[in-house]
ChimeraX commands (.cxc) that place a marker at each C-alpha (Angstrom):
marker #1 position -16.60,18.08,0.08 radius 0.5
marker #1 position -19.23,19.06,2.65 radius 0.5
marker #1 position -22.49,17.28,2.00 radius 0.5
marker #1 position -25.52,19.27,3.09 radius 0.5
marker #1 position -28.53,17.52,1.59 radius 0.5
marker #1 position -28.63,14.19,-0.19 radius 0.5
marker #1 position -31.63,12.30,-1.52 radius 0.5
marker #1 position -32.31,9.19,0.56 radius 0.5
marker #1 position -32.90,5.79,-0.97 radius 0.5
marker #1 position -35.66,3.71,0.60 radius 0.5
marker #1 position -34.61,0.51,2.35 radius 0.5
marker #1 position -37.31,-2.15,2.22 radius 0.5
marker #1 position -37.58,-5.62,3.72 radius 0.5
marker #1 position -38.87,-7.75,0.85 radius 0.5
marker #1 position -40.32,-11.28,0.93 radius 0.5
marker #1 position -37.73,-14.07,1.02 radius 0.5
marker #1 position -35.06,-11.67,2.25 radius 0.5
marker #1 position -31.65,-13.15,3.04 radius 0.5
marker #1 position -29.90,-12.66,6.37 radius 0.5
marker #1 position -27.73,-10.01,4.71 radius 0.5
marker #1 position -30.87,-8.22,3.53 radius 0.5
marker #1 position -32.30,-8.38,7.03 radius 0.5
marker #1 position -29.13,-6.96,8.56 radius 0.5
marker #1 position -29.19,-4.10,6.06 radius 0.5
marker #1 position -32.73,-3.25,7.16 radius 0.5
marker #1 position -31.86,-3.54,10.86 radius 0.5
marker #1 position -28.85,-1.25,10.48 radius 0.5
marker #1 position -30.94,1.26,8.54 radius 0.5
marker #1 position -33.60,1.34,11.29 radius 0.5
marker #1 position -31.02,1.86,14.02 radius 0.5
marker #1 position -29.32,4.61,12.03 radius 0.5
marker #1 position -32.57,6.42,11.24 radius 0.5
marker #1 position -34.38,6.08,14.56 radius 0.5
marker #1 position -31.33,6.58,16.77 radius 0.5
marker #1 position -30.18,9.62,14.83 radius 0.5
marker #1 position -26.86,8.24,13.62 radius 0.5
marker #1 position -25.74,7.56,17.19 radius 0.5
marker #1 position -22.96,5.06,17.79 radius 0.5
marker #1 position -24.58,1.77,18.75 radius 0.5
marker #1 position -22.79,-0.70,21.00 radius 0.5
marker #1 position -23.36,-4.41,20.47 radius 0.5
marker #1 position -24.99,-4.62,23.90 radius 0.5
marker #1 position -27.47,-1.89,22.94 radius 0.5
marker #1 position -29.02,-3.91,20.13 radius 0.5
marker #1 position -32.61,-5.03,20.63 radius 0.5
marker #1 position -31.91,-8.71,19.97 radius 0.5
marker #1 position -35.41,-9.89,20.89 radius 0.5
marker #1 position -37.06,-7.44,18.50 radius 0.5
marker #1 position -34.51,-8.35,15.81 radius 0.5
marker #1 position -35.48,-12.00,16.28 radius 0.5
marker #1 position -39.18,-11.15,15.96 radius 0.5
marker #1 position -38.44,-9.31,12.71 radius 0.5
marker #1 position -36.34,-12.20,11.40 radius 0.5
marker #1 position -39.13,-14.69,12.17 radius 0.5
marker #1 position -41.84,-12.53,10.64 radius 0.5
marker #1 position -43.59,-11.88,13.96 radius 0.5
marker #1 position -43.32,-8.13,13.41 radius 0.5
marker #1 position -42.91,-5.92,10.35 radius 0.5
marker #1 position -40.33,-3.20,9.86 radius 0.5
marker #1 position -42.89,-0.79,11.30 radius 0.5
marker #1 position -43.06,-3.01,14.37 radius 0.5
marker #1 position -39.29,-2.97,14.68 radius 0.5
marker #1 position -39.25,0.83,14.35 radius 0.5
marker #1 position -41.83,0.93,17.14 radius 0.5
marker #1 position -39.70,-1.36,19.32 radius 0.5
marker #1 position -36.70,0.95,18.94 radius 0.5
marker #1 position -38.82,4.04,19.63 radius 0.5
marker #1 position -40.37,2.47,22.72 radius 0.5
marker #1 position -37.04,1.16,24.01 radius 0.5
marker #1 position -35.25,2.38,27.11 radius 0.5
marker #1 position -32.32,3.18,24.80 radius 0.5
marker #1 position -34.34,5.66,22.72 radius 0.5
marker #1 position -35.92,7.17,25.82 radius 0.5
marker #1 position -32.53,7.63,27.49 radius 0.5
marker #1 position -30.94,9.02,24.33 radius 0.5
marker #1 position -33.57,11.58,23.39 radius 0.5
marker #1 position -36.36,11.94,25.97 radius 0.5
marker #1 position -34.39,12.06,29.20 radius 0.5
marker #1 position -31.69,14.33,27.78 radius 0.5
marker #1 position -33.77,16.78,25.72 radius 0.5
marker #1 position -36.31,19.51,26.24 radius 0.5
marker #1 position -39.80,18.51,25.13 radius 0.5
marker #1 position -39.81,20.64,21.96 radius 0.5
marker #1 position -36.48,19.12,20.92 radius 0.5
marker #1 position -37.85,15.63,21.57 radius 0.5
marker #1 position -40.79,16.32,19.27 radius 0.5
marker #1 position -38.46,17.68,16.56 radius 0.5
marker #1 position -36.44,14.48,16.74 radius 0.5
marker #1 position -39.50,12.24,16.72 radius 0.5
marker #1 position -40.72,13.93,13.53 radius 0.5
marker #1 position -37.28,13.45,12.00 radius 0.5
marker #1 position -36.80,9.85,13.13 radius 0.5
marker #1 position -40.28,8.44,12.51 radius 0.5
marker #1 position -41.72,10.65,9.74 radius 0.5
marker #1 position -38.55,11.70,7.96 radius 0.5
marker #1 position -39.26,15.41,8.13 radius 0.5
marker #1 position -39.15,18.48,10.32 radius 0.5
marker #1 position -42.22,19.57,12.36 radius 0.5
marker #1 position -44.68,21.46,10.17 radius 0.5
marker #1 position -46.00,24.08,12.57 radius 0.5
marker #1 position -46.72,25.00,16.15 radius 0.5
marker #1 position -50.07,23.16,15.99 radius 0.5
marker #1 position -48.23,19.89,15.45 radius 0.5
marker #1 position -45.90,20.60,18.35 radius 0.5
marker #1 position -48.85,21.41,20.64 radius 0.5
marker #1 position -50.68,18.24,19.60 radius 0.5
marker #1 position -47.79,16.03,20.67 radius 0.5
marker #1 position -47.35,17.94,23.92 radius 0.5
marker #1 position -51.03,17.22,24.66 radius 0.5
marker #1 position -50.74,13.53,23.76 radius 0.5
marker #1 position -47.76,13.12,26.08 radius 0.5
marker #1 position -49.37,15.05,28.95 radius 0.5
marker #1 position -52.65,13.14,28.73 radius 0.5
marker #1 position -51.56,9.65,27.62 radius 0.5
marker #1 position -47.84,9.34,28.28 radius 0.5
marker #1 position -44.62,8.52,26.47 radius 0.5
marker #1 position -45.71,5.30,24.72 radius 0.5
marker #1 position -48.86,6.85,23.28 radius 0.5
marker #1 position -46.92,9.79,21.90 radius 0.5
marker #1 position -44.40,7.51,20.12 radius 0.5
marker #1 position -47.26,5.43,18.73 radius 0.5
marker #1 position -48.98,8.56,17.42 radius 0.5
marker #1 position -46.19,9.01,14.86 radius 0.5
marker #1 position -45.86,5.37,13.86 radius 0.5
marker #1 position -49.62,4.70,13.68 radius 0.5
marker #1 position -50.35,7.88,11.72 radius 0.5
marker #1 position -51.84,7.91,8.23 radius 0.5
marker #1 position -48.77,9.85,7.13 radius 0.5
marker #1 position -46.43,7.07,8.23 radius 0.5
marker #1 position -48.60,4.47,6.48 radius 0.5
marker #1 position -48.66,6.43,3.22 radius 0.5
marker #1 position -44.95,7.20,3.24 radius 0.5
marker #1 position -43.45,3.93,4.47 radius 0.5
marker #1 position -46.14,1.28,4.89 radius 0.5
marker #1 position -45.21,-1.84,6.84 radius 0.5
marker #1 position -41.81,-2.72,5.44 radius 0.5
marker #1 position -39.96,0.44,4.37 radius 0.5
marker #1 position -37.50,1.97,6.82 radius 0.5
marker #1 position -38.33,5.65,7.48 radius 0.5
marker #1 position -35.96,8.00,5.68 radius 0.5
marker #1 position -35.45,11.72,5.19 radius 0.5
marker #1 position -38.22,12.89,2.87 radius 0.5
marker #1 position -38.02,16.68,2.92 radius 0.5
marker #1 position -34.33,16.87,2.05 radius 0.5
marker #1 position -35.56,16.73,-1.54 radius 0.5
marker #1 position -38.41,18.87,-2.79 radius 0.5
marker #1 position -41.73,17.10,-3.15 radius 0.5
marker #1 position -45.01,17.78,-4.84 radius 0.5
marker #1 position -47.09,19.98,-2.55 radius 0.5
marker #1 position -44.21,20.81,-0.24 radius 0.5
marker #1 position -43.27,24.38,0.62 radius 0.5
marker #1 position -39.88,26.04,0.58 radius 0.5
marker #1 position -40.18,26.48,4.35 radius 0.5
marker #1 position -40.41,22.67,4.75 radius 0.5
marker #1 position -37.24,22.22,2.73 radius 0.5
marker #1 position -35.38,24.88,4.71 radius 0.5
marker #1 position -36.46,23.38,8.03 radius 0.5
marker #1 position -35.27,19.99,6.86 radius 0.5
marker #1 position -31.86,21.59,6.30 radius 0.5
marker #1 position -31.85,22.58,9.96 radius 0.5
marker #1 position -32.47,19.04,11.23 radius 0.5
marker #1 position -30.82,16.85,8.58 radius 0.5
marker #1 position -27.13,17.66,8.47 radius 0.5
marker #1 position -25.65,14.61,6.77 radius 0.5
marker #1 position -24.13,11.30,7.88 radius 0.5
marker #1 position -21.27,12.95,9.77 radius 0.5
marker #1 position -23.61,14.41,12.37 radius 0.5
marker #1 position -25.72,12.98,15.18 radius 0.5
marker #1 position -28.84,14.13,16.99 radius 0.5
marker #1 position -27.13,15.00,20.25 radius 0.5
marker #1 position -28.07,18.25,21.95 radius 0.5
marker #1 position -31.12,18.97,24.08 radius 0.5
marker #1 position -32.22,22.37,22.75 radius 0.5
marker #1 position -34.89,22.70,20.06 radius 0.5
marker #1 position -33.66,24.12,16.76 radius 0.5
marker #1 position -36.96,25.22,15.24 radius 0.5
marker #1 position -38.92,26.48,18.23 radius 0.5
marker #1 position -38.56,30.16,17.33 radius 0.5
marker #1 position -39.43,29.68,13.65 radius 0.5
marker #1 position -42.44,27.46,14.39 radius 0.5
marker #1 position -43.72,29.62,17.22 radius 0.5
marker #1 position -43.47,32.77,15.11 radius 0.5
marker #1 position -44.60,31.02,11.91 radius 0.5
marker #1 position -41.58,32.36,10.06 radius 0.5
marker #1 position -39.36,30.78,7.44 radius 0.5
marker #1 position -36.20,29.02,8.56 radius 0.5
marker #1 position -32.96,30.27,7.10 radius 0.5
marker #1 position -30.55,27.83,5.51 radius 0.5
marker #1 position -27.58,27.88,7.88 radius 0.5
marker #1 position -24.16,26.32,7.75 radius 0.5
marker #1 position -21.73,25.18,10.48 radius 0.5
marker #1 position -20.38,28.06,12.51 radius 0.5
marker #1 position -16.74,28.89,12.65 radius 0.5
marker #1 position -15.13,26.84,15.38 radius 0.5
marker #1 position -17.54,23.90,15.00 radius 0.5
marker #1 position -15.53,22.18,12.31 radius 0.5
marker #1 position -16.61,24.49,9.49 radius 0.5
marker #1 position -15.66,27.93,8.19 radius 0.5
marker #1 position -17.55,31.01,7.09 radius 0.5
marker #1 position -19.86,30.18,4.18 radius 0.5
marker #1 position -20.16,33.63,2.63 radius 0.5
marker #1 position -17.36,33.09,0.11 radius 0.5
marker #1 position -18.31,29.55,-0.82 radius 0.5
marker #1 position -20.08,28.20,-3.89 radius 0.5
marker #1 position -22.53,25.30,-3.96 radius 0.5
marker #1 position -23.60,22.80,-6.61 radius 0.5
marker #1 position -27.32,21.95,-6.81 radius 0.5
marker #1 position -28.25,18.78,-8.68 radius 0.5
marker #1 position -31.88,18.48,-9.78 radius 0.5
marker #1 position -34.06,16.07,-11.72 radius 0.5
marker #1 position -37.44,16.37,-13.44 radius 0.5
marker #1 position -36.95,20.10,-13.82 radius 0.5
marker #1 position -39.19,22.14,-16.04 radius 0.5
marker #1 position -42.70,21.51,-17.30 radius 0.5
marker #1 position -44.71,21.32,-20.49 radius 0.5
marker #1 position -45.13,18.67,-23.17 radius 0.5
marker #1 position -42.25,20.02,-25.24 radius 0.5
marker #1 position -39.82,20.18,-22.33 radius 0.5
marker #1 position -37.30,17.37,-22.13 radius 0.5
marker #1 position -37.06,16.21,-18.55 radius 0.5
marker #1 position -33.51,15.46,-17.42 radius 0.5
marker #1 position -30.93,16.23,-14.76 radius 0.5
marker #1 position -29.66,19.77,-14.28 radius 0.5
marker #1 position -26.73,21.04,-12.24 radius 0.5
marker #1 position -26.53,24.63,-10.98 radius 0.5
marker #1 position -23.56,26.31,-9.33 radius 0.5
marker #1 position -24.38,29.30,-7.15 radius 0.5
marker #1 position -22.85,31.43,-4.43 radius 0.5
marker #1 position -23.93,31.22,-0.81 radius 0.5
marker #1 position -25.93,34.45,-1.22 radius 0.5
marker #1 position -27.85,33.00,-4.19 radius 0.5
marker #1 position -28.52,29.57,-2.67 radius 0.5
marker #1 position -31.86,30.13,-0.95 radius 0.5
marker #1 position -33.38,32.01,-3.91 radius 0.5
marker #1 position -32.17,29.37,-6.37 radius 0.5
marker #1 position -33.81,26.62,-4.32 radius 0.5
marker #1 position -37.10,28.52,-4.40 radius 0.5
marker #1 position -36.84,29.07,-8.18 radius 0.5
marker #1 position -36.18,25.37,-8.82 radius 0.5
marker #1 position -39.20,24.38,-6.77 radius 0.5
marker #1 position -41.45,26.89,-8.53 radius 0.5
marker #1 position -40.48,25.31,-11.86 radius 0.5
marker #1 position -41.37,21.85,-10.59 radius 0.5
marker #1 position -37.78,20.69,-10.15 radius 0.5
marker #1 position -36.79,18.01,-7.66 radius 0.5
marker #1 position -33.58,18.71,-5.76 radius 0.5
marker #1 position -31.38,15.64,-5.46 radius 0.5
marker #1 position -28.36,17.04,-3.68 radius 0.5
marker #1 position -26.57,20.20,-2.59 radius 0.5
marker #1 position -22.80,20.03,-2.20 radius 0.5
marker #1 position -20.03,22.49,-1.57 radius 0.5
marker #1 position -17.76,23.26,-4.54 radius 0.5
marker #1 position -14.23,22.69,-3.35 radius 0.5
marker #1 position -12.14,23.51,-6.43 radius 0.5
marker link #1:1,2 radius 0.2
marker link #1:2,3 radius 0.2
marker link #1:3,4 radius 0.2
marker link #1:4,5 radius 0.2
marker link #1:5,6 radius 0.2
marker link #1:6,7 radius 0.2
marker link #1:7,8 radius 0.2
marker link #1:8,9 radius 0.2
marker link #1:9,10 radius 0.2
marker link #1:10,11 radius 0.2
marker link #1:11,12 radius 0.2
marker link #1:12,13 radius 0.2
marker link #1:13,14 radius 0.2
marker link #1:14,15 radius 0.2
marker link #1:15,16 radius 0.2
marker link #1:16,17 radius 0.2
marker link #1:17,18 radius 0.2
marker link #1:18,19 radius 0.2
marker link #1:19,20 radius 0.2
marker link #1:20,21 radius 0.2
marker link #1:21,22 radius 0.2
marker link #1:22,23 radius 0.2
marker link #1:23,24 radius 0.2
marker link #1:24,25 radius 0.2
marker link #1:25,26 radius 0.2
marker link #1:26,27 radius 0.2
marker link #1:27,28 radius 0.2
marker link #1:28,29 radius 0.2
marker link #1:29,30 radius 0.2
marker link #1:30,31 radius 0.2
marker link #1:31,32 radius 0.2
marker link #1:32,33 radius 0.2
marker link #1:33,34 radius 0.2
marker link #1:34,35 radius 0.2
marker link #1:35,36 radius 0.2
marker link #1:36,37 radius 0.2
marker link #1:37,38 radius 0.2
marker link #1:38,39 radius 0.2
marker link #1:39,40 radius 0.2
marker link #1:40,41 radius 0.2
marker link #1:41,42 radius 0.2
marker link #1:42,43 radius 0.2
marker link #1:43,44 radius 0.2
marker link #1:44,45 radius 0.2
marker link #1:45,46 radius 0.2
marker link #1:46,47 radius 0.2
marker link #1:47,48 radius 0.2
marker link #1:48,49 radius 0.2
marker link #1:49,50 radius 0.2
marker link #1:50,51 radius 0.2
marker link #1:51,52 radius 0.2
marker link #1:52,53 radius 0.2
marker link #1:53,54 radius 0.2
marker link #1:54,55 radius 0.2
marker link #1:55,56 radius 0.2
marker link #1:56,57 radius 0.2
marker link #1:57,58 radius 0.2
marker link #1:58,59 radius 0.2
marker link #1:59,60 radius 0.2
marker link #1:60,61 radius 0.2
marker link #1:61,62 radius 0.2
marker link #1:62,63 radius 0.2
marker link #1:63,64 radius 0.2
marker link #1:64,65 radius 0.2
marker link #1:65,66 radius 0.2
marker link #1:66,67 radius 0.2
marker link #1:67,68 radius 0.2
marker link #1:68,69 radius 0.2
marker link #1:69,70 radius 0.2
marker link #1:70,71 radius 0.2
marker link #1:71,72 radius 0.2
marker link #1:72,73 radius 0.2
marker link #1:73,74 radius 0.2
marker link #1:74,75 radius 0.2
marker link #1:75,76 radius 0.2
marker link #1:76,77 radius 0.2
marker link #1:77,78 radius 0.2
marker link #1:78,79 radius 0.2
marker link #1:79,80 radius 0.2
marker link #1:80,81 radius 0.2
marker link #1:81,82 radius 0.2
marker link #1:82,83 radius 0.2
marker link #1:83,84 radius 0.2
marker link #1:84,85 radius 0.2
marker link #1:85,86 radius 0.2
marker link #1:86,87 radius 0.2
marker link #1:87,88 radius 0.2
marker link #1:88,89 radius 0.2
marker link #1:89,90 radius 0.2
marker link #1:90,91 radius 0.2
marker link #1:91,92 radius 0.2
marker link #1:92,93 radius 0.2
marker link #1:93,94 radius 0.2
marker link #1:94,95 radius 0.2
marker link #1:95,96 radius 0.2
marker link #1:96,97 radius 0.2
marker link #1:97,98 radius 0.2
marker link #1:98,99 radius 0.2
marker link #1:99,100 radius 0.2
marker link #1:100,101 radius 0.2
marker link #1:101,102 radius 0.2
marker link #1:102,103 radius 0.2
marker link #1:103,104 radius 0.2
marker link #1:104,105 radius 0.2
marker link #1:105,106 radius 0.2
marker link #1:106,107 radius 0.2
marker link #1:107,108 radius 0.2
marker link #1:108,109 radius 0.2
marker link #1:109,110 radius 0.2
marker link #1:110,111 radius 0.2
marker link #1:111,112 radius 0.2
marker link #1:112,113 radius 0.2
marker link #1:113,114 radius 0.2
marker link #1:114,115 radius 0.2
marker link #1:115,116 radius 0.2
marker link #1:116,117 radius 0.2
marker link #1:117,118 radius 0.2
marker link #1:118,119 radius 0.2
marker link #1:119,120 radius 0.2
marker link #1:120,121 radius 0.2
marker link #1:121,122 radius 0.2
marker link #1:122,123 radius 0.2
marker link #1:123,124 radius 0.2
marker link #1:124,125 radius 0.2
marker link #1:125,126 radius 0.2
marker link #1:126,127 radius 0.2
marker link #1:127,128 radius 0.2
marker link #1:128,129 radius 0.2
marker link #1:129,130 radius 0.2
marker link #1:130,131 radius 0.2
marker link #1:131,132 radius 0.2
marker link #1:132,133 radius 0.2
marker link #1:133,134 radius 0.2
marker link #1:134,135 radius 0.2
marker link #1:135,136 radius 0.2
marker link #1:136,137 radius 0.2
marker link #1:137,138 radius 0.2
marker link #1:138,139 radius 0.2
marker link #1:139,140 radius 0.2
marker link #1:140,141 radius 0.2
marker link #1:141,142 radius 0.2
marker link #1:142,143 radius 0.2
marker link #1:143,144 radius 0.2
marker link #1:144,145 radius 0.2
marker link #1:145,146 radius 0.2
marker link #1:146,147 radius 0.2
marker link #1:147,148 radius 0.2
marker link #1:148,149 radius 0.2
marker link #1:149,150 radius 0.2
marker link #1:150,151 radius 0.2
marker link #1:151,152 radius 0.2
marker link #1:152,153 radius 0.2
marker link #1:153,154 radius 0.2
marker link #1:154,155 radius 0.2
marker link #1:155,156 radius 0.2
marker link #1:156,157 radius 0.2
marker link #1:157,158 radius 0.2
marker link #1:158,159 radius 0.2
marker link #1:159,160 radius 0.2
marker link #1:160,161 radius 0.2
marker link #1:161,162 radius 0.2
marker link #1:162,163 radius 0.2
marker link #1:163,164 radius 0.2
marker link #1:164,165 radius 0.2
marker link #1:165,166 radius 0.2
marker link #1:166,167 radius 0.2
marker link #1:167,168 radius 0.2
marker link #1:168,169 radius 0.2
marker link #1:169,170 radius 0.2
marker link #1:170,171 radius 0.2
marker link #1:171,172 radius 0.2
marker link #1:172,173 radius 0.2
marker link #1:173,174 radius 0.2
marker link #1:174,175 radius 0.2
marker link #1:175,176 radius 0.2
marker link #1:176,177 radius 0.2
marker link #1:177,178 radius 0.2
marker link #1:178,179 radius 0.2
marker link #1:179,180 radius 0.2
marker link #1:180,181 radius 0.2
marker link #1:181,182 radius 0.2
marker link #1:182,183 radius 0.2
marker link #1:183,184 radius 0.2
marker link #1:184,185 radius 0.2
marker link #1:185,186 radius 0.2
marker link #1:186,187 radius 0.2
marker link #1:187,188 radius 0.2
marker link #1:188,189 radius 0.2
marker link #1:189,190 radius 0.2
marker link #1:190,191 radius 0.2
marker link #1:191,192 radius 0.2
marker link #1:192,193 radius 0.2
marker link #1:193,194 radius 0.2
marker link #1:194,195 radius 0.2
marker link #1:195,196 radius 0.2
marker link #1:196,197 radius 0.2
marker link #1:197,198 radius 0.2
marker link #1:198,199 radius 0.2
marker link #1:199,200 radius 0.2
marker link #1:200,201 radius 0.2
marker link #1:201,202 radius 0.2
marker link #1:202,203 radius 0.2
marker link #1:203,204 radius 0.2
marker link #1:204,205 radius 0.2
marker link #1:205,206 radius 0.2
marker link #1:206,207 radius 0.2
marker link #1:207,208 radius 0.2
marker link #1:208,209 radius 0.2
marker link #1:209,210 radius 0.2
marker link #1:210,211 radius 0.2
marker link #1:211,212 radius 0.2
marker link #1:212,213 radius 0.2
marker link #1:213,214 radius 0.2
marker link #1:214,215 radius 0.2
marker link #1:215,216 radius 0.2
marker link #1:216,217 radius 0.2
marker link #1:217,218 radius 0.2
marker link #1:218,219 radius 0.2
marker link #1:219,220 radius 0.2
marker link #1:220,221 radius 0.2
marker link #1:221,222 radius 0.2
marker link #1:222,223 radius 0.2
marker link #1:223,224 radius 0.2
marker link #1:224,225 radius 0.2
marker link #1:225,226 radius 0.2
marker link #1:226,227 radius 0.2
marker link #1:227,228 radius 0.2
marker link #1:228,229 radius 0.2
marker link #1:229,230 radius 0.2
marker link #1:230,231 radius 0.2
marker link #1:231,232 radius 0.2
marker link #1:232,233 radius 0.2
marker link #1:233,234 radius 0.2
marker link #1:234,235 radius 0.2
marker link #1:235,236 radius 0.2
marker link #1:236,237 radius 0.2
marker link #1:237,238 radius 0.2
marker link #1:238,239 radius 0.2
marker link #1:239,240 radius 0.2
marker link #1:240,241 radius 0.2
marker link #1:241,242 radius 0.2
marker link #1:242,243 radius 0.2
marker link #1:243,244 radius 0.2
marker link #1:244,245 radius 0.2
marker link #1:245,246 radius 0.2
marker link #1:246,247 radius 0.2
marker link #1:247,248 radius 0.2
marker link #1:248,249 radius 0.2
marker link #1:249,250 radius 0.2
marker link #1:250,251 radius 0.2
marker link #1:251,252 radius 0.2
marker link #1:252,253 radius 0.2
marker link #1:253,254 radius 0.2
view
């Protein structure tokens, strides 16, 4: 089964956490912020981990330490074009795709005027980060499920950046630059032939939703829809219009 979008569960460091709890949080931060990259033991930020263990920094502080590290800079800043770097920062620190060209331009300006560290801090110190994750929740993919007030275009752009646990954030070219620059909707795309996938046109997909429907007489529960590739995008839009929350989209293999 090819997993395209899956709802993410929040990982939180709670008071009186055990060492196992702490390690779960640390692994989740590395996975999220480093874009599912393979992490060698020597790459771990042991000093920052110790600060987190001793309560000297919060999870937000640990996220900042990873983002400000030479490892993150080498992995994503040195090897990517600037637009791609901003895409990845939005994904890693805010759990979403960039919203528009204005947001891209704002981060370009911050970097040009204040430098790398200030730009990383601008994500982590933002009101959006505080509202979504606070001090002790690990950032996670938020727009891979529909949310109140979100647009279909946000969901589709999340598809472009969040491709499941089997993928990493390697590659230096921006994926959304044309759509953001032209203010056009992003198409839901699937792996190309020759990249480990096959043509999607004959496939069917299962959409699992929760809290679908509205009205006092409507019983809220889970719904599962099975649609063809050609119907997928329109079905997603219809579910969102009805107030549904998409939990997962998977390929039907039988």
